[in-house]
C-alpha positions in Angstrom: 109.1 106.9 76.3 110.4 105.0 79.4 109.3 101.6 80.6 110.4 100.7 84.1 110.3 97.1 85.3 110.6 96.5 89.0 111.3 93.2 90.8 112.0 91.4 87.5 112.9 87.7 87.2 113.6 85.6 84.1 109.9 85.2 83.7 108.2 88.4 84.7 108.2 91.7 86.5 106.0 92.4 89.6 105.6 96.0 88.6 105.8 97.7 85.2 105.3 101.5 84.8 104.9 103.3 81.6 103.6 106.7 80.7 102.0 107.3 84.1 100.4 103.9 84.4 101.3 101.1 86.8 100.7 97.4 85.8 101.0 94.8 88.6 101.4 91.1 87.9 98.8 88.8 89.4 98.9 88.8 93.2 98.1 85.7 95.1 98.3 84.6 98.8 98.0 80.8 98.5 98.5 79.5 101.9 96.7 76.2 102.3 95.4 77.2 105.8 93.8 80.5 104.6 90.2 80.7 103.4 89.1 82.9 100.5 88.5 85.8 102.9 92.0 85.8 104.3 93.6 85.2 100.8 91.6 88.2 99.5 92.9 90.3 102.4 96.4 89.3 101.8 96.2 90.0 98.1 94.8 93.4 98.7 97.6 94.2 101.2 100.2 93.1 98.6 98.5 95.3 96.0 98.6 98.3 98.3 102.3 97.8 99.0 103.3 97.4 95.4 101.2 100.4 94.3 102.9 102.5 97.0 106.3 101.4 95.7 105.3 102.4 92.2 104.2 105.9 93.3 100.5 105.1 93.2 97.7 104.0 95.7 94.5 102.1 95.8 92.6 105.3 95.1 94.3 105.4 91.7 93.3 101.9 90.6 91.8 102.0 87.1 91.0 98.3 86.5 91.2 95.0 88.4 90.8 91.5 87.0 90.0 89.0 89.7 90.5 85.3 89.1 88.7 83.0 91.6 89.1 79.3 91.7 85.5 78.5 92.5 82.5 80.8 92.2 81.1 79.4 95.4 83.6 81.7 97.1 82.4 84.8 95.1 80.2 86.3 97.9 82.9 85.8 100.6 85.6 87.4 98.4 83.2 90.3 97.5 82.6 91.0 101.2 86.3 91.7 101.7 86.6 93.6 98.4 83.6 95.7 99.1 85.0 96.7 102.5 88.4 97.6 100.9 86.8 99.8 98.2 84.0 101.2 100.3 85.4 104.8 100.5 87.1 104.8 97.1 86.2 105.6 93.6 85.3 102.2 92.1 87.7 100.8 89.4 86.5 98.9 86.4 86.5 95.2 87.4 86.1 91.8 86.0 85.9 88.5 87.9 86.2 85.1 86.3 86.4 81.6 87.5 89.8 80.1 86.6 92.0 77.1 87.2 95.0 78.3 89.4 98.6 77.4 89.1 98.5 75.6 92.5 95.5 74.1 94.2 95.9 76.2 97.4 95.4 79.4 95.5 91.8 80.5 95.7 92.1 84.1 94.3 94.4 86.1 92.1 94.2 89.8 91.3 95.8 91.8 88.5 95.8 95.6 88.7 96.3 98.6 86.5 96.5 102.0 88.2 97.5 105.5 87.5 100.6 107.0 89.1 100.1 109.9 91.5 
């Protein structure tokens, strides 16, 4: 049984693969000048790139946990999310309001996906 850890630091790995499953660390895009829509777009772009690197794709996402700083942004975040998954099989998903590590972070997404 092999566990592969990619882009590891002393604290974490950005990607972990095990037994045909890909685990991504939480993806953020916390630029102070970006609104929730742009941060959501940027997070999704990072997710696609990391999944590709791990021999997976957004079509293979099994589960996503979305952390949002303020539920007032829920509809705007969902508008971008819904467009991104419009032609995909829908993954399991949870969305919770959470305090973020830095105030400029409005959204964070953690993904589990199958490998191709």
